[in-house]
C-alpha positions as CSV (number, residue, x, y, z in Angstrom):
1,M,-10.3,-2.7,40.5
2,A,-13.3,-2.0,37.9
3,L,-13.6,1.3,36.9
4,V,-17.1,3.3,36.6
5,G,-18.8,2.8,33.5
6,D,-15.8,-0.6,32.0
7,D,-19.2,-2.8,31.2
8,K,-20.7,0.0,29.0
9,K,-17.7,0.4,27.2
10,E,-17.2,-3.4,27.0
11,E,-20.9,-3.9,26.1
12,F,-20.4,-1.4,23.2
13,E,-17.8,-2.7,21.9
14,S,-18.8,-6.8,21.7
15,K,-21.7,-5.0,19.8
16,N,-19.4,-3.7,17.2
17,R,-17.1,-6.3,17.0
18,N,-18.9,-7.9,14.0
19,N,-18.8,-4.7,12.0
20,A,-15.3,-4.3,12.0
21,I,-14.7,-5.6,8.6
22,R,-16.2,-2.6,6.1
23,K,-15.6,-3.1,2.5
24,I,-15.1,0.0,0.4
25,K,-15.7,-0.5,-3.3
26,A,-12.9,2.3,-4.9
27,D,-12.0,3.1,-8.2
28,V,-8.7,4.2,-8.5
29,N,-7.6,6.0,-11.5
30,L,-3.4,4.9,-12.2
31,N,-3.3,6.5,-15.6
32,P,-1.6,9.8,-14.5
33,L,0.9,7.1,-13.2
34,I,1.3,4.9,-16.2
35,A,1.9,7.8,-18.3
36,L,4.7,9.3,-15.9
37,F,6.4,6.3,-16.1
38,K,5.9,5.2,-20.0
39,D,9.0,3.7,-21.7
40,R,11.7,3.9,-18.8
41,S,12.7,0.6,-17.9
42,Y,11.6,-1.5,-14.8
43,E,15.0,-0.5,-12.8
44,V,14.3,3.5,-13.8
45,I,10.5,3.0,-12.6
46,F,11.2,1.4,-9.3
47,E,14.2,3.7,-8.3
48,Q,12.0,6.9,-9.0
49,M,8.4,4.7,-7.5
50,N,10.7,3.8,-4.2
51,A,12.3,7.3,-3.8
52,Y,9.2,9.3,-4.5
53,L,7.1,7.2,-1.8
54,L,8.9,6.5,0.4
55,Q,11.0,8.8,2.7
56,P,13.4,8.9,3.5
57,E,14.7,6.4,0.4
58,S,14.6,3.0,1.1
59,K,17.8,0.2,0.9
60,M,15.5,-2.2,-0.9
61,D,16.1,-3.1,-4.7
62,L,14.0,-4.2,-7.6
63,S,15.2,-8.0,-6.5
64,D,13.3,-7.5,-3.3
65,F,10.1,-7.1,-4.9
66,K,10.8,-9.7,-8.3
67,T,8.1,-12.1,-6.9
68,F,5.5,-9.7,-5.9
69,I,5.2,-8.0,-9.1
70,I,3.5,-8.9,-12.4
71,H,5.8,-8.0,-15.1
72,N,3.7,-9.0,-18.2
73,N,3.9,-5.9,-19.3
74,Q,4.5,-2.0,-18.5
75,E,0.8,-0.7,-16.8
76,D,0.8,-4.0,-15.1
77,F,4.4,-3.6,-13.7
78,I,3.9,-0.3,-12.1
79,K,0.2,-0.8,-11.4
80,T,1.3,-3.6,-8.9
81,L,4.8,-2.1,-7.8
82,A,3.1,1.1,-6.9
83,L,0.5,-1.4,-4.6
84,R,3.5,-3.5,-3.2
85,L,5.8,0.2,-2.4
86,M,2.9,1.0,-0.8
87,S,2.2,-2.1,1.5
88,V,5.4,-2.1,3.0
89,P,5.8,-0.9,6.6
90,E,8.1,2.2,5.6
91,Y,5.1,3.6,3.6
92,Q,3.0,3.3,6.4
93,L,5.5,5.4,8.4
94,C,5.7,7.9,6.4
């Protein structure tokens, strides 16, 4: 049983399927975040970022992320940790 107007909806959606993927250019200033965690150990940075970004605090620990985080220096660690924490389902639900 087709509802009145269903053909119009399908026509509209088919025209817009190719437009579904849009690229967004954004410049992110992570300097305040980096300054906030300056000179702290990786473990402390993880615990504090985890507590701040994931509410309620998650049961994950730093070892869950080690293969996905750049450890070259503290700045890279903070940037990639923030990205990874914001990618977990728990963050998406907050």
